Residue frames relative to the residue before (quaternion, step in Angstrom):
aa qw qx qy qz dx dy dz
X 1.0000 0.0000 0.0000 0.0000 0.00 0.00 0.00
X 0.6817 0.4897 -0.2929 0.4580 3.54 0.91 -0.95
X 0.6389 0.5218 -0.3245 0.4629 3.56 1.05 -0.81
X 0.6498 0.5171 -0.3100 0.4630 3.56 1.04 -0.81
X 0.6500 0.5073 -0.3107 0.4730 3.59 1.02 -0.82
X 0.6609 0.5033 -0.3127 0.4606 3.55 0.99 -0.88
X 0.6412 0.5203 -0.3220 0.4631 3.58 1.04 -0.81
X 0.6388 0.5199 -0.3197 0.4684 3.59 0.99 -0.83
X 0.6668 0.5077 -0.3051 0.4522 3.57 0.88 -0.93
X 0.6780 0.4829 -0.2979 0.4673 3.58 0.90 -0.89
X 0.6397 0.5286 -0.3255 0.4533 3.59 1.06 -0.77
X 0.6496 0.5028 -0.3156 0.4750 3.59 0.98 -0.81
X 0.6270 0.5367 -0.3249 0.4619 3.56 1.06 -0.79
X 0.6716 0.5003 -0.2894 0.4636 3.57 0.92 -0.94
X 0.6511 0.5132 -0.3138 0.4629 3.59 0.98 -0.81
X 0.6474 0.5368 -0.3061 0.4461 3.55 0.99 -0.94
X 0.6588 0.5095 -0.3063 0.4610 3.57 0.99 -0.86
X 0.6848 0.4910 -0.2900 0.4537 3.60 0.98 -0.84
X 0.7145 0.4570 -0.2489 0.4676 3.55 1.03 -0.79
X 0.4567 0.7472 -0.4155 0.2459 3.61 1.24 -0.49
X 0.6924 0.4817 -0.3147 0.4354 3.67 0.69 -0.96
X 0.6908 0.4890 -0.2875 0.4483 3.55 0.89 -0.94
X 0.6738 0.4860 -0.3007 0.4684 3.61 0.95 -0.85
X 0.5916 0.5662 -0.3619 0.4455 3.57 1.15 -0.61
X 0.7062 0.4440 -0.2517 0.4907 3.58 1.04 -0.76
X 0.5783 0.6218 -0.3692 0.3776 3.55 1.18 -0.54
X 0.6167 0.5808 -0.3385 0.4095 3.59 1.06 -0.80
X 0.7209 0.3983 -0.2765 0.4952 3.65 0.69 -0.95
X 0.5897 0.5738 -0.3744 0.4276 3.61 1.10 -0.55
X 0.6730 0.4786 -0.2965 0.4797 3.58 0.92 -0.90
X 0.6296 0.5316 -0.3353 0.4567 3.60 1.02 -0.77
X 0.6531 0.5079 -0.3114 0.4675 3.59 1.01 -0.80
X 0.6393 0.5242 -0.3367 0.4506 3.61 0.95 -0.81
X 0.6765 0.4851 -0.2929 0.4703 3.58 0.88 -0.92
X 0.6728 0.5039 -0.3055 0.4473 3.58 0.89 -0.95
X 0.6480 0.5225 -0.3169 0.4546 3.55 0.97 -0.83
X 0.6541 0.5244 -0.3137 0.4459 3.53 0.97 -0.85
X 0.6667 0.4829 -0.2982 0.4831 3.57 1.06 -0.71
X 0.7164 0.4802 -0.2618 0.4332 3.55 0.81 -1.07
X 0.7563 0.3885 -0.2103 0.4825 3.62 0.95 -0.86
X 0.7881 0.3521 -0.1729 0.4743 3.59 0.88 -0.90
X 0.7766 0.3970 -0.2067 0.4433 3.59 0.85 -0.92
X 0.7037 0.5017 -0.2985 0.4050 3.58 0.64 -1.14
X 0.6611 0.5015 -0.3574 0.4286 3.69 0.75 -0.78
X 0.7000 0.4680 -0.2688 0.4677 3.60 1.06 -0.65
X 0.7632 0.4023 -0.2025 0.4634 3.57 0.95 -0.83
X 0.4821 0.7084 -0.4263 0.2898 3.62 1.21 -0.45
X 0.7028 0.4714 -0.2840 0.4508 3.59 0.88 -0.84
X 0.6694 0.5036 -0.2890 0.4635 3.55 1.26 -0.37
X 0.7847 0.2395 -0.1241 0.5581 3.59 1.11 -0.54
X 0.8194 -0.0704 0.1034 0.5594 3.57 -0.51 -1.20
X 0.6116 -0.5114 0.4286 0.4251 3.58 -1.24 0.28
X 0.6438 -0.5499 0.3671 0.3852 3.55 -1.16 0.66
X 0.6315 0.5538 -0.3287 0.4318 3.60 1.00 -0.79
X 0.6487 0.5177 -0.3203 0.4567 3.59 1.02 -0.76
X 0.6307 0.5243 -0.3281 0.4686 3.57 1.04 -0.74
X 0.6943 0.4655 -0.2829 0.4703 3.58 0.90 -0.91
X 0.5996 0.5536 -0.3532 0.4574 3.58 1.12 -0.61
X 0.6552 0.4973 -0.3002 0.4830 3.57 0.96 -0.91
X 0.6648 0.5011 -0.3039 0.4631 3.58 0.90 -0.92
X 0.6650 0.4974 -0.3104 0.4626 3.59 0.96 -0.80
X 0.6224 0.5401 -0.3354 0.4564 3.57 1.01 -0.73
X 0.6494 0.5128 -0.3032 0.4726 3.54 0.95 -0.90
X 0.6960 0.4850 -0.2863 0.4453 3.61 0.79 -1.00
X 0.6389 0.5182 -0.3324 0.4613 3.64 0.97 -0.78
X 0.6941 0.4628 -0.2824 0.4736 3.57 0.84 -0.92
X 0.6382 0.5242 -0.3279 0.4587 3.56 1.01 -0.80
X 0.6789 0.4787 -0.3011 0.4684 3.62 0.86 -0.89
X 0.6219 0.5570 -0.3356 0.4364 3.61 0.96 -0.89
X 0.7420 0.4228 -0.2323 0.4656 3.56 0.71 -1.09
X 0.6120 0.5471 -0.3514 0.4502 3.58 1.06 -0.63
X 0.6888 0.4838 -0.2898 0.4554 3.56 0.80 -1.00
X 0.7011 0.4639 -0.2795 0.4640 3.59 0.83 -0.95
X 0.6331 0.5269 -0.3452 0.4498 3.60 1.01 -0.69
X 0.6977 0.4656 -0.2639 0.4762 3.58 0.97 -0.89
X 0.7523 0.4285 -0.2097 0.4544 3.57 1.02 -0.81
X 0.6454 0.5410 -0.3253 0.4301 3.62 1.15 -0.47
X 0.4642 -0.6546 0.5218 0.2892 3.55 -0.98 0.88
X 0.4582 -0.7347 0.4259 0.2625 3.63 -0.72 0.98
X 0.6136 -0.5527 0.3558 0.4376 3.57 1.21 -0.33
X 0.1745 -0.7740 0.6050 0.0672 3.53 -1.12 0.79
X 0.6144 -0.5467 0.4235 0.3798 3.59 -1.19 0.51
X 0.5835 0.5892 -0.3676 0.4210 3.57 1.16 -0.53
X 0.5718 0.6165 -0.3700 0.3950 3.58 1.19 -0.48
X 0.7807 0.2496 -0.1292 0.5581 3.58 1.16 -0.57
X 0.1986 0.8213 -0.5134 0.1494 3.58 1.15 0.54
X 0.6575 0.5474 -0.3177 0.4088 3.58 0.95 -0.86
X 0.6646 0.5168 -0.2970 0.4506 3.58 1.24 -0.35
X 0.4056 0.7503 -0.4581 0.2505 3.58 1.22 0.00
X 0.6414 0.5144 -0.3373 0.4584 3.58 0.99 -0.71
X 0.6606 0.4882 -0.3116 0.4777 3.58 0.92 -0.78
X 0.6078 0.5518 -0.3404 0.4586 3.57 1.10 -0.66
X 0.6777 0.4823 -0.2804 0.4790 3.56 0.90 -0.92
X 0.6467 0.5351 -0.3214 0.4384 3.58 1.04 -0.82
X 0.6793 0.4676 -0.2905 0.4852 3.62 1.14 -0.54
X 0.6198 -0.6119 0.3289 0.3651 3.55 1.22 0.17
X 0.5139 0.6267 -0.4313 0.3964 3.60 1.22 0.17
X 0.4548 -0.6982 0.4887 0.2587 3.54 -0.89 0.96
X 0.2532 -0.7590 0.5838 0.1378 3.53 -0.97 0.82
X 0.1419 -0.8064 0.5724 0.0437 3.59 -0.44 1.22
X 0.2924 -0.7308 0.5851 0.1954 3.51 -1.31 0.23
X 0.4289 -0.7038 0.5053 0.2557 3.59 -1.17 0.57
X 0.3844 -0.7388 0.5079 0.2201 3.54 -0.76 1.03
X 0.6847 0.4851 -0.2837 0.4642 3.60 1.15 -0.44
X 0.7276 0.3895 -0.2289 0.5162 3.61 1.24 -0.30
X 0.6166 -0.5846 0.3423 0.4010 3.58 0.96 0.83
X 0.7297 -0.4731 0.2532 0.4237 3.55 0.90 0.92
X 0.3407 0.7385 -0.5227 0.2556 3.63 1.15 0.32
X 0.5117 -0.6710 0.4438 0.3015 3.58 -0.99 0.85
X 0.2150 -0.7685 0.5991 0.0660 3.50 -1.26 0.75
X 0.2372 -0.7625 0.5820 0.1538 3.62 -0.48 1.10
X 0.7052 -0.4381 0.3094 0.4637 3.63 -1.18 0.19
X 0.8079 0.2406 -0.2511 0.4758 3.56 -1.19 0.81
X 0.5598 0.5867 -0.3995 0.4275 3.61 1.24 0.08
X 0.0231 0.8015 -0.5948 0.0578 3.57 -0.94 0.93
X 0.4737 -0.6541 0.5137 0.2897 3.53 -1.27 0.52
X 0.2353 -0.7701 0.5800 0.1233 3.57 -0.81 1.03
X 0.3760 -0.7564 0.4951 0.2036 3.55 -0.62 1.11
X 0.6297 0.5264 -0.3432 0.4567 3.59 1.17 -0.53
X 0.7428 0.3754 -0.2083 0.5138 3.57 0.90 -0.93
X 0.2708 -0.7967 0.4875 0.2331 3.58 1.31 -0.41
X 0.6436 0.4496 -0.3457 0.5139 3.49 0.84 1.07
X 0.4903 -0.6168 0.5052 0.3521 3.57 -1.27 0.22
X 0.1800 -0.7991 0.5702 0.0626 3.56 -0.96 0.92
X 0.4466 -0.7180 0.4817 0.2301 3.52 -0.82 1.07
X 0.8308 -0.0121 -0.0409 0.5550 3.59 -0.77 1.04
X 0.1310 0.8368 -0.5200 0.1105 3.57 0.91 0.88
X 0.2282 -0.7539 0.6005 0.1377 3.55 -0.96 0.93
X 0.7161 -0.3095 0.2292 0.5821 3.56 0.91 -1.02
X 0.4529 -0.6172 0.5394 0.3508 3.55 -1.29 0.08
X 0.2086 -0.8125 0.5384 0.0807 3.55 -0.65 1.17
X 0.3273 -0.7699 0.5147 0.1876 3.58 -0.46 1.18
X 0.6089 0.5589 -0.3527 0.4387 3.60 1.15 -0.51
X 0.7276 0.3785 -0.2233 0.5267 3.59 1.17 -0.55
X 0.2878 -0.7655 0.5057 0.2747 3.56 1.31 -0.32
X 0.6587 0.4391 -0.2886 0.5385 3.54 1.06 0.84
X 0.4978 -0.6032 0.5142 0.3521 3.54 -1.27 0.38
X 0.3126 -0.7078 0.5974 0.2108 3.51 -1.22 0.58
X 0.1626 0.8124 -0.5334 0.1703 3.55 -0.43 1.23
X 0.8564 -0.1877 0.1139 0.4673 3.52 -1.28 -0.46
X 0.7935 0.3874 -0.1844 0.4316 3.55 0.71 -1.08
X 0.7935 0.2698 -0.1839 0.5135 3.61 1.13 -0.24
X 0.3735 0.7442 -0.4860 0.2655 3.60 1.21 0.23
X 0.6003 0.5649 -0.3630 0.4344 3.58 1.01 -0.76
X 0.6740 0.4966 -0.2942 0.4610 3.59 0.91 -0.92
X 0.6339 0.5344 -0.3242 0.4554 3.53 1.04 -0.78
X 0.6698 0.5001 -0.2997 0.4599 3.60 0.89 -0.94
X 0.6980 0.4585 -0.2737 0.4771 3.57 0.89 -0.92
X 0.5723 0.5594 -0.3832 0.4611 3.59 1.12 -0.49
X 0.6577 0.4984 -0.3065 0.4744 3.56 0.93 -0.90
X 0.6291 0.5449 -0.3368 0.4404 3.58 0.98 -0.83
X 0.7381 0.4327 -0.2438 0.4567 3.58 0.77 -1.02
X 0.5614 0.5514 -0.3801 0.4861 3.57 1.20 -0.46
X 0.6662 0.5021 -0.3035 0.4604 3.56 0.87 -0.95
X 0.6558 0.5151 -0.3115 0.4556 3.59 0.87 -0.97
X 0.7003 0.4901 -0.2736 0.4411 3.56 0.88 -1.00
X 0.6940 0.4649 -0.2774 0.4747 3.58 0.90 -0.88
X 0.6316 0.5127 -0.3346 0.4756 3.58 1.04 -0.74
X 0.6298 0.5258 -0.3205 0.4735 3.59 1.06 -0.73
X 0.6551 0.5064 -0.3042 0.4710 3.56 0.95 -0.90
X 0.6640 0.4966 -0.3091 0.4657 3.58 0.92 -0.88
X 0.6655 0.5104 -0.3157 0.4438 3.62 0.95 -0.86
X 0.6685 0.4895 -0.3083 0.4673 3.58 0.92 -0.90
X 0.6673 0.4927 -0.3090 0.4653 3.60 0.90 -0.85
X 0.6499 0.5287 -0.3107 0.4491 3.57 0.97 -0.86
X 0.6105 0.5588 -0.3462 0.4417 3.58 1.06 -0.76
X 0.6950 0.4574 -0.2709 0.4842 3.55 0.97 -0.85
X 0.6906 0.5096 -0.2890 0.4240 3.55 0.91 -0.90
X 0.8029 0.3302 -0.1429 0.4753 3.55 0.93 -0.89
X 0.7964 0.2932 -0.1468 0.5082 3.58 1.16 -0.55
X 0.7817 0.2094 -0.1164 0.5758 3.59 1.19 -0.48
X 0.0819 0.8615 -0.4985 0.0523 3.52 1.00 0.87
X 0.5992 0.5887 -0.3664 0.4003 3.60 1.09 -0.63
X 0.6313 0.5541 -0.3390 0.4237 3.60 1.19 -0.45
X 0.7487 0.3989 -0.2072 0.4871 3.60 1.18 -0.41
X 0.4933 0.6436 -0.4410 0.3846 3.55 1.23 0.03
X 0.6218 -0.1229 -0.7609 -0.1392 1.56 -2.29 1.10
X 0.7150 0.4449 -0.2579 0.4735 3.65 1.17 0.01
X 0.0072 0.8517 -0.5226 0.0376 3.63 0.17 1.27
X 0.4167 0.7681 -0.4396 0.2077 3.59 1.22 -0.17
X 0.6181 0.5494 -0.3538 0.4370 3.61 0.99 -0.73
X 0.6885 0.4664 -0.2754 0.4824 3.56 0.98 -0.84
X 0.5783 0.5522 -0.3700 0.4730 3.58 1.16 -0.56
X 0.6622 0.4893 -0.3037 0.4793 3.58 0.96 -0.85
X 0.6632 0.5056 -0.3151 0.4530 3.61 0.91 -0.86
X 0.6480 0.5028 -0.3135 0.4786 3.57 1.00 -0.83
X 0.6748 0.4971 -0.3150 0.4452 3.60 0.81 -0.89
X 0.6836 0.4721 -0.2886 0.4760 3.58 0.87 -0.93
X 0.6708 0.5040 -0.3034 0.4517 3.61 0.92 -0.91
X 0.6738 0.4873 -0.3044 0.4646 3.62 0.89 -0.92
X 0.6483 0.5219 -0.3257 0.4485 3.61 0.96 -0.83
X 0.6882 0.4663 -0.2808 0.4796 3.56 0.86 -0.96
X 0.6217 0.5413 -0.3459 0.4481 3.62 0.98 -0.77
X 0.6642 0.5019 -0.2998 0.4658 3.59 0.92 -0.92
X 0.7053 0.4704 -0.2765 0.4526 3.58 0.81 -1.02
X 0.7128 0.4364 -0.2662 0.4802 3.57 0.81 -0.99
X 0.6044 0.5623 -0.3585 0.4359 3.61 1.09 -0.61
X 0.6481 0.5004 -0.3154 0.4796 3.58 1.01 -0.79
X 0.6512 0.5039 -0.3108 0.4749 3.62 1.00 -0.84
X 0.6469 0.5128 -0.3262 0.4605 3.58 0.99 -0.83
X 0.6478 0.5066 -0.3271 0.4655 3.63 0.90 -0.85
X 0.6296 0.5362 -0.3190 0.4629 3.58 1.01 -0.81
X 0.6918 0.4688 -0.2817 0.4715 3.57 0.86 -0.95
X 0.6272 0.5353 -0.3344 0.4563 3.61 1.01 -0.77
X 0.6114 0.5460 -0.3497 0.4537 3.56 1.04 -0.73
X 0.6682 0.4897 -0.2923 0.4777 3.56 0.94 -0.91
X 0.6272 0.5235 -0.3443 0.4627 3.61 1.01 -0.72
X 0.6925 0.4946 -0.2794 0.4446 3.58 0.82 -1.02
X 0.7689 0.3469 -0.1851 0.5042 3.61 1.09 -0.64
X 0.4626 -0.7230 0.4169 0.2992 3.60 1.32 0.39
X 0.4799 0.6213 -0.4692 0.4044 3.54 0.78 1.09
X 0.2633 -0.7007 0.6182 0.2399 3.54 -1.35 -0.10
X 0.6981 -0.4665 0.3349 0.4276 3.54 -1.27 0.26
X 0.6912 0.4689 -0.2674 0.4804 3.57 0.94 -0.94
X 0.7549 0.4331 -0.2338 0.4334 3.58 0.69 -1.09
X 0.5047 0.6561 -0.4378 0.3509 3.61 1.14 -0.33
X 0.6045 0.5562 -0.3501 0.4502 3.61 1.09 -0.62
X 0.6600 0.5016 -0.3025 0.4704 3.55 0.96 -0.87
X 0.6432 0.5228 -0.3192 0.4595 3.57 1.01 -0.82
X 0.6240 0.5380 -0.3359 0.4564 3.58 1.06 -0.74
X 0.6450 0.5099 -0.3133 0.4752 3.60 1.03 -0.81
X 0.6391 0.5295 -0.3138 0.4613 3.57 1.04 -0.79
X 0.6379 0.5270 -0.3162 0.4641 3.55 1.07 -0.79
X 0.6624 0.5018 -0.3027 0.4666 3.57 1.00 -0.87
X 0.6462 0.5163 -0.3203 0.4618 3.56 0.99 -0.84
X 0.6569 0.4943 -0.3145 0.4747 3.61 0.96 -0.81
X 0.6427 0.5291 -0.3278 0.4467 3.58 1.02 -0.81
X 0.6408 0.5177 -0.3243 0.4649 3.59 1.00 -0.74
X 0.6985 0.4412 -0.2643 0.4975 3.61 1.13 -0.55
X 0.5057 -0.6603 0.4068 0.3779 3.54 1.33 -0.02
X 0.5502 0.5960 -0.3865 0.4389 3.58 1.22 0.50
X 0.3553 -0.6941 0.5743 0.2493 3.54 -1.34 0.14
X 0.2939 -0.7670 0.5478 0.1588 3.53 -0.71 1.13
X 0.0869 -0.7770 0.6220 0.0417 3.55 -1.05 0.88
X 0.4609 -0.6794 0.5040 0.2682 3.53 -0.83 1.01
X 0.3748 -0.7610 0.4777 0.2284 3.65 -0.48 1.09
X 0.6681 0.4968 -0.3023 0.4642 3.61 1.18 -0.37
X 0.5705 0.6236 -0.3737 0.3821 3.61 1.22 -0.26
X 0.0743 -0.8085 0.5838 -0.0002 3.57 -0.68 1.15
X 0.6695 -0.4297 0.2949 0.5293 3.57 1.21 0.35
X 0.6085 -0.6348 0.3229 0.3500 3.57 -0.96 0.88
X 0.6337 0.5340 -0.3487 0.4379 3.59 1.04 -0.70
X 0.6781 0.4809 -0.2803 0.4799 3.58 0.87 -0.97
X 0.6312 0.5304 -0.3400 0.4525 3.55 0.96 -0.79
X 0.6595 0.5148 -0.2966 0.4605 3.56 0.94 -0.92
X 0.6635 0.5021 -0.3037 0.4642 3.58 0.95 -0.89
X 0.6336 0.5414 -0.3338 0.4405 3.55 1.00 -0.79
X 0.7050 0.4834 -0.2759 0.4395 3.56 0.74 -1.05
X 0.7563 0.3556 -0.2031 0.5102 3.60 0.91 -0.86
X 0.3461 -0.7762 0.4646 0.2487 3.57 1.33 -0.05
X 0.4365 0.6465 -0.4972 0.3798 3.52 0.72 1.14
X 0.0605 0.7793 -0.6203 0.0654 3.54 -1.09 0.70
X 0.5829 0.5938 -0.4280 0.3528 3.55 -1.32 -0.07
X 0.7433 -0.4526 0.2909 0.3975 3.47 -1.37 0.18
X 0.7957 0.2865 -0.1274 0.5182 3.58 0.95 -0.87
X 0.1786 0.8152 -0.5317 0.1446 3.61 1.07 0.64
X 0.6672 0.5355 -0.3100 0.4147 3.56 0.97 -0.80
X 0.6642 0.4833 -0.3136 0.4764 3.58 1.29 -0.22
X 0.7715 0.3791 -0.1800 0.4782 3.60 1.14 -0.54
X 0.4372 0.7528 -0.4327 0.2344 3.60 1.24 -0.20
X 0.7412 0.4095 -0.2337 0.4778 3.58 1.07 -0.66
X 0.5211 0.6441 -0.4192 0.3712 3.64 1.23 0.06
X 0.6266 -0.5427 0.3895 0.4014 3.62 -1.18 0.46
X 0.1211 0.7810 -0.6016 0.1160 3.56 -0.97 0.91
X 0.2209 -0.7675 0.5883 0.1266 3.55 -1.10 0.75
X 0.2987 0.7535 -0.5270 0.2554 3.60 1.18 0.44
X 0.5458 -0.6230 0.4551 0.3269 3.53 -1.09 0.78
X 0.4924 -0.6977 0.4445 0.2705 3.55 -0.98 0.85
X 0.2731 -0.6924 0.6267 0.2308 3.50 -1.35 0.25
X 0.0129 0.8698 -0.4930 0.0129 3.57 0.70 -1.05
X 0.7987 -0.3264 0.2219 0.4542 3.51 -1.34 -0.28
X 0.5434 0.6280 -0.4158 0.3707 3.61 1.10 -0.57
X 0.6788 0.5123 -0.3028 0.4301 3.57 0.92 -0.85
X 0.4853 0.6512 -0.4489 0.3727 3.59 1.22 -0.24
X 0.8243 0.2328 -0.1277 0.5000 3.59 0.98 -0.62
X 0.6953 0.4459 -0.3091 0.4714 3.61 1.17 -0.03
X 0.5267 0.6265 -0.4337 0.3770 3.62 1.21 -0.10
């Protein structure tokens, strides 16, 4: 069983490494296909029926700029290493958090939420998962970009699907005699919007509850253990959904709710600050 599991793990790692360059290029390629379908086929036909053409192009441009910004920074930014917060290990221990070590990294210490990535062959600070679409781990320093990338992909594809659907189902006379390009744009946009929307909702739930994709399983086991003992388990990292959200996206101030989704290169705080502040 262990040999089979090890073989499966190594096989998945090898496949992920081989596919990484192609999948990295696939994301912007799909974005370009959808954007072109909207800009060339849909907007010129629907502009007179809804918003002015300039408003449609402004919205499309806003989506593409934010999408490209977050995609590039997510893929190019180092997700973070436990060595980045080594000086906080004493404070971590003083607050009662156990300090584990990694068996695969020569005994290097692992603060909470840190995990060893078999694809990158390193420990990643506040690791959520290894993203084959980004060819990078999603961790402390690039999670904000990953979350906002999902948001803008969802907004863009939902917009593309809505505009295409309006023409296909309500203004069909405007796209005759050749509606196939819009059918393709609608199908691709709706499919991506549904898939990415589900992933975005899933990630937002983890943000609001101070969890990660990997550690959520451990938290579930802790909840069940506490329930069997007649107790209620409380996540020690949870500071309430608003504070959790502000921490991960590193936004604060009076108008944080207006600027949280805008491009920013400010250094992250994220879950790490839950125990080192």
